[in-house]
C-alpha positions as CSV (number, residue, x, y, z in Angstrom):
1,M,52.1,128.7,224.6
2,T,51.3,132.6,224.8
3,I,47.3,133.5,224.4
4,G,47.1,136.7,221.9
5,K,49.8,136.2,220.3
6,S,50.7,135.0,216.5
7,P,52.3,132.2,216.4
8,L,54.4,133.6,213.3
9,G,55.8,136.1,215.9
10,D,57.9,138.6,214.7
11,N,58.1,137.2,211.4
12,R,55.0,138.8,210.4
13,R,55.3,142.0,212.2
14,S,58.4,142.5,209.7
15,D,56.4,141.9,207.0
16,T,53.6,144.2,208.0
17,A,54.5,147.7,206.9
18,A,53.7,150.4,209.4
19,P,51.1,153.1,208.7
20,G,53.4,155.8,206.5
21,S,56.5,154.2,205.7
22,A,57.8,153.3,202.6
23,P,56.9,149.7,201.1
24,T,59.9,147.3,201.4
25,M,61.6,144.1,199.5
26,S,62.4,140.9,200.8
27,G,65.6,140.1,200.6
28,S,65.7,137.1,197.3
29,S,63.5,139.7,195.8
30,A,66.0,142.6,195.9
31,I,68.8,140.4,194.8
32,G,66.8,139.1,191.4
33,R,66.1,142.3,190.0
34,R,69.5,144.4,190.8
35,R,71.5,144.9,187.9
36,P,74.9,144.7,187.7
37,P,77.1,147.6,187.1
38,V,78.5,148.0,183.9
39,P,82.5,148.7,183.9
40,A,84.1,151.8,182.6
41,S,86.2,149.9,180.3
42,F,83.3,148.3,178.6
43,Q,82.8,149.0,174.6
44,P,80.1,147.7,172.7
45,P,81.0,145.8,169.7
46,A,81.4,147.8,166.3
47,E,79.7,146.8,163.5
48,A,81.8,144.9,160.7
49,V,82.4,147.4,157.9
50,P,82.5,145.6,154.7
51,A,85.6,145.8,152.6
52,A,85.8,148.0,149.7
53,A,86.7,146.3,146.3
54,P,89.6,146.7,144.6
55,L,89.8,148.8,141.2
56,P,91.1,146.9,138.0
57,T,93.7,147.7,137.6
58,I,95.7,149.5,134.3
59,G,96.2,146.8,131.8
60,R,92.2,145.0,133.1
61,I,91.0,148.4,132.3
62,L,92.5,148.4,129.0
63,A,91.4,144.9,128.2
64,S,88.4,144.9,128.8
65,A,87.9,148.8,126.7
66,R,89.2,147.1,123.8
67,I,86.6,143.9,124.2
68,D,84.2,146.5,124.7
69,A,84.9,148.1,121.3
70,A,85.3,144.5,119.8
71,L,88.7,145.2,118.4
72,T,91.3,142.6,118.0
73,V,95.1,142.8,119.3
74,D,96.4,143.3,116.3
75,Q,94.1,146.1,115.5
76,V,95.6,148.0,118.5
77,S,99.0,147.6,117.5
78,S,98.6,148.5,114.2
79,A,97.0,151.7,114.8
80,T,99.4,152.7,117.8
81,R,102.3,151.1,116.6
82,V,103.0,149.7,119.4
83,R,104.1,145.4,118.7
84,V,101.1,143.0,119.6
85,P,103.6,141.2,122.4
86,I,103.7,144.7,123.9
87,V,100.2,145.1,124.2
88,H,99.8,141.6,125.4
89,A,102.0,142.3,127.9
90,I,100.5,145.6,129.0
91,E,97.1,144.5,129.5
92,E,98.2,141.7,131.7
93,D,100.5,144.7,133.7
94,D,103.6,143.5,132.8
95,Y,105.8,146.9,131.6
96,S,109.1,145.3,131.4
97,R,108.5,145.2,127.8
98,C,108.3,148.2,127.6
99,G,111.9,149.8,127.6
100,G,111.3,151.9,130.5
101,D,108.6,154.4,132.1
102,F,108.9,156.4,129.5
103,Y,108.1,154.2,126.7
104,A,105.2,152.6,128.7
105,R,103.4,156.0,129.6
106,G,103.3,156.6,125.7
107,H,102.1,153.1,124.8
108,I,99.3,153.7,127.4
109,R,98.8,156.9,126.5
110,A,98.2,155.7,122.8
111,I,96.7,152.5,123.9
112,A,94.0,154.2,125.8
113,R,93.7,157.0,123.0
114,Y,92.3,154.0,120.6
115,V,90.5,152.3,122.8
116,G,88.4,155.3,124.2
117,V,89.5,155.5,127.7
118,D,90.9,158.4,129.2
119,G,94.6,157.8,128.8
120,D,96.1,160.9,131.0
121,A,94.0,159.7,134.2
122,L,95.7,156.1,133.3
123,V,99.1,157.5,132.7
124,A,98.8,159.5,136.6
125,R,97.6,156.0,138.1
126,Y,101.0,154.6,136.7
127,D,103.2,157.3,138.0
128,A,101.7,156.9,141.3
129,E,102.2,153.0,141.3
130,H,106.0,153.4,139.8
131,G,107.5,156.1,141.8
132,G,106.0,159.5,140.1
133,A,105.7,161.5,136.9
134,P,109.2,161.7,135.0
135,S,111.2,165.3,134.8
136,S,110.6,167.0,131.8
137,A,113.2,166.5,129.1
138,R,113.4,168.0,125.6
139,P,113.9,166.0,122.3
140,A,117.0,167.5,121.9
141,Q,118.5,166.5,125.6
142,I,117.6,163.0,124.6
143,F,119.2,163.5,121.2
144,E,122.9,165.1,123.4
145,A,122.4,161.8,125.4
146,E,122.3,159.8,121.9
147,R,125.6,161.5,120.7
148,I,127.3,161.1,124.1
149,R,126.9,157.7,124.3
150,T,127.9,157.0,120.6
151,E,131.0,158.9,121.3
152,R,132.4,157.0,123.9
153,R,132.4,154.0,122.1
154,R,135.6,152.6,120.4
155,P,137.1,153.7,117.2
156,N,135.9,151.4,114.5
157,W,139.1,150.2,113.1
158,T,137.3,148.0,110.4
159,A,135.8,151.1,109.0
160,A,139.2,152.7,108.8
161,M,140.7,149.5,107.5
162,V,137.8,149.3,104.7
163,A,138.4,153.3,103.6
164,A,141.8,153.0,103.5
165,I,141.4,149.8,100.6
166,V,139.3,151.9,98.8
167,A,141.3,155.1,98.4
168,V,144.0,152.8,97.7
169,V,141.9,151.1,94.7
170,A,140.6,154.7,93.7
171,L,144.1,156.0,93.5
172,I,145.4,152.9,91.3
173,G,142.1,153.1,88.8
174,F,143.1,157.1,88.6
175,N,146.8,155.9,87.3
176,L,145.7,153.7,85.1
177,A,143.4,155.7,83.5
178,S,145.6,159.0,83.5
179,G,147.9,156.4,81.6
180,R,145.3,155.4,79.4
181,G,144.4,159.7,78.2
182,A,148.1,159.8,77.8
183,G,148.5,156.9,75.3
184,H,144.9,157.7,73.6
185,A,146.6,161.5,73.2
186,E,150.0,160.5,71.5
187,K,148.1,158.3,69.2
188,V,145.4,161.2,68.0
189,A,148.8,163.5,67.5
190,S,150.8,160.9,65.2
191,T,147.0,160.2,63.0
192,P,147.4,162.3,59.9
193,L,144.6,165.1,59.5
194,P,142.0,164.5,56.5
195,S,142.6,166.8,53.7
196,R,139.8,169.7,53.2
197,K,138.7,168.9,49.9
198,A,137.9,164.8,50.8
199,S,135.7,166.0,53.9
200,A,132.3,165.4,53.5
201,P,129.8,168.0,55.0
202,V,128.9,166.6,58.2
203,T,124.9,167.2,59.4
204,V,124.8,167.8,63.3
205,R,121.8,166.8,64.7
206,P,120.1,168.6,67.8
207,T,120.3,166.3,71.0
208,P,117.1,166.0,72.6
209,P,116.4,167.4,75.9
210,A,117.2,164.5,78.9
211,T,113.8,163.9,80.9
212,P,114.0,164.2,84.5
213,R,114.0,160.8,86.1
214,T,112.3,160.9,89.5
215,E,113.2,158.1,91.6
216,S,110.5,156.6,93.5
217,P,111.6,155.8,97.4
218,I,109.6,152.4,97.1
219,A,111.4,151.3,93.6
220,A,114.5,152.5,94.4
221,A,115.3,149.9,97.2
222,P,118.3,147.4,97.0
223,A,117.1,143.8,98.3
224,D,120.1,143.5,99.9
225,R,120.7,146.6,102.1
226,V,118.1,148.5,105.1
227,T,117.0,151.5,102.9
228,V,115.4,153.9,105.2
229,K,113.4,157.6,103.5
230,L,112.4,159.8,105.8
231,V,109.4,163.1,104.9
232,A,108.4,165.6,107.1
233,Q,105.1,166.5,106.0
234,N,102.8,167.5,108.6
235,G,105.6,170.2,110.7
236,D,109.2,169.5,112.1
237,S,110.7,166.7,113.7
238,W,114.2,165.9,115.6
239,V,116.1,163.1,113.7
240,S,118.9,161.2,114.6
241,A,120.1,158.2,112.1
242,I,123.0,155.7,113.7
243,D,124.0,152.7,111.0
244,S,124.9,149.4,112.0
245,Q,128.7,150.3,113.3
246,G,127.6,153.1,115.6
247,N,128.3,156.1,113.2
248,T,126.1,159.1,112.8
249,L,124.4,159.6,109.7
250,F,122.2,162.5,110.8
251,Q,120.9,164.2,113.8
252,K,119.5,167.5,113.4
253,N,116.0,169.1,112.8
254,L,114.2,168.2,109.8
255,Q,111.9,170.8,108.5
256,S,108.8,170.2,107.1
257,G,109.0,169.5,103.2
258,E,112.7,167.9,103.9
259,D,113.8,164.7,103.2
260,Q,116.6,162.0,104.2
261,T,117.8,158.7,102.9
262,F,119.4,156.0,105.1
263,T,120.9,152.8,103.7
264,D,122.9,150.5,105.4
265,P,124.0,146.5,104.6
266,R,122.8,145.5,108.4
267,R,120.6,148.2,110.0
268,I,119.3,151.5,110.9
269,R,118.7,153.0,114.4
270,L,116.3,155.6,114.3
271,V,115.1,158.6,117.3
272,L,112.3,160.8,116.1
273,G,111.1,163.6,118.5
274,N,107.8,164.5,116.7
275,A,106.5,161.0,115.2
276,G,103.5,162.1,113.4
277,A,105.6,165.0,111.6
278,V,107.6,161.9,109.8
279,H,106.5,159.5,106.8
280,L,108.2,156.3,106.9
281,Y,109.8,154.7,104.1
282,V,111.4,151.3,104.5
283,N,112.9,148.6,101.9
284,G,110.3,149.3,99.6
285,K,107.2,149.7,101.4
286,D,105.4,152.9,102.4
287,L,104.5,153.1,106.2
288,G,102.9,156.1,106.6
289,P,103.3,158.3,109.9
290,A,105.8,156.8,112.0
291,G,104.0,157.7,115.5
292,P,101.3,159.9,117.0
293,D,101.6,163.8,116.7
294,G,104.7,164.8,119.7
295,Q,105.6,161.2,120.5
296,V,109.0,160.6,120.8
297,V,110.1,157.0,119.2
298,R,112.6,155.1,118.6
299,L,112.6,152.6,115.9
300,T,115.4,149.9,114.5
301,Y,114.9,148.4,110.7
302,T,116.6,145.7,108.6
303,P,117.1,144.1,105.4
304,G,113.6,142.9,104.1
305,D,110.1,143.4,105.1
306,P,109.8,145.6,108.0
307,E,106.3,144.6,109.0
308,A,107.5,141.2,109.4
309,A,109.6,142.0,112.5
């Protein structure tokens, strides 16, 4: 053992800092406090963003507005002229019963207007969900397409045969009436005229003027046929009327104040360019305006109660 040296030897000298030098840490302490390096590709986790709630559908909006307004489906159907099954289908977002996008837009706008919803916004949303807005078509183009489609049908031989039979019967009746008239003329000529002395004075009384008879469109409707009378009251409207045989009965503009009456044993189909201007009388019933102003509607009527369909 060496006198004057510490038993720890060099270790104590290594732990003691020299004057003016910076303090040092032991190996174990430095490792415990050192932070590991952060990789360049490390990204803190992003906070979860809550998903936005889905918007209600068009049918749901209309149904909710109807319920909030305390209206029934029957009331909506009666006010908008949209049949009850179609109103139910639209509220369930089923537009297959509307007959096409053109009529679906008209039904949506009419129902929305009645229940107090912005119909234009719903129609724009319908267009965005079903392929965009339709191309603008005038009522005359619609009627022209209807006329072309009607002309492409095959000739109606049944109607031609009926017309021929009626012509033959009329000719026979005319010949019989002519024969009776000739025989009656010969009989009158062979009868001797009375003498002037035996003739008594004849008093001729004036015939009262005939009272003009006004036919009501309701009273004149037969029960076994379909009778439709259109009266333009609030403006002009394009009108197309086709009977059950496919014949065009009327196809032009109906001026304000004019009226037209159509009848058929089975069916009358109508296309109206301005439904609000046309007043309907069908099979003895006053149905009022055919629809909203400016709306194009297609209607079909058969014998019987028009409101039972």
